[in-house]
Residue, then its C-alpha position, 0 to 999 in steps of 0.5 A: x213116273x207120275x199117274x196123273x194124265x197129261x191134260x190134268x198135270x198141266x192144267x193151268x192153276x192160276x191166273x198167270x198160268x192161262x195162255x190168254x192175256x185178255x182173259x187173265x187180265x180180265x179176271x185179275x180185274x174182277x178179283x182185284x175188285x170187292x165185287x164179285x158178279x153172281x153169274x158170269x158167261x165164259x165163252x169161246x172155242x172148244x179147248x180154249x180154257x173156259x173150264x180151267x179159267x172157271x176152276x181158277x176163278x171159283x178158287x181165287x174167290x174162295x181161297x183163305x189167302x185172298x186179301x184184295x187190300x194187300x193185292x193178293x188175288x190169285x188162289x194160293x193152292x195150298x190153304x184148305x179150301x184150295x186144296x179141297x178144290x183141287x182134289x174134288x172133295x169140296x162141296x162148295x164147287x159144283x161142276x155140272x156138264x150141261x151136256x149130260x144133265x141137260x134136263x129140267x129135273x137136273x136144274x131142279x136138283x141145282x136150284x134145291x141146292x143153291x139155297x144151301x150155305x156154303x159149308x167151308x167157303x165164302x162162295x158156293x159156285x156153280x160151274x155149268x159146262x156146256x150150258x148151251x146144251x141145256x133144253x129150253x125147258x131146264x133154261x127157263x127153270x134156271x133163269x129165275x135163280x140166275x136173275x135173284x141168286x142168293x148172295x153167297x152163290x155164283x154161277x160161272x156158265x161155260x159155252 
């Protein structure tokens, strides 16, 4: 018997696994292009897969086997980058719970880390879940960084 909880065991690991055809098609289009937006907003009702889609996207843009020219844009989930993202040991995907870390001091810590280069990946990805829960002061502190992020940083805001 597996020791993994149900929601972790069956969480989507590839774009094709998402039960959201429109979202999967949109993500695929973005990944097939050579230009990755530096800020994305994933919105929708609770439990619809926003955070799962953000994690898949983060792995996909950093997958060592990604090759737009050859049409390879899904995360392989077996290269060293994908594996480190899946087991939570990556330094290049930072997940922040906006409901728990919602203050200006939390955003200042985030801003300080943004200027550090990605350690092993192409992009350093910040996934801010429940971003709507940030305080007004925290949003204002984050705004400048969102408007002019360093080239190696991608923000995915989930709400």
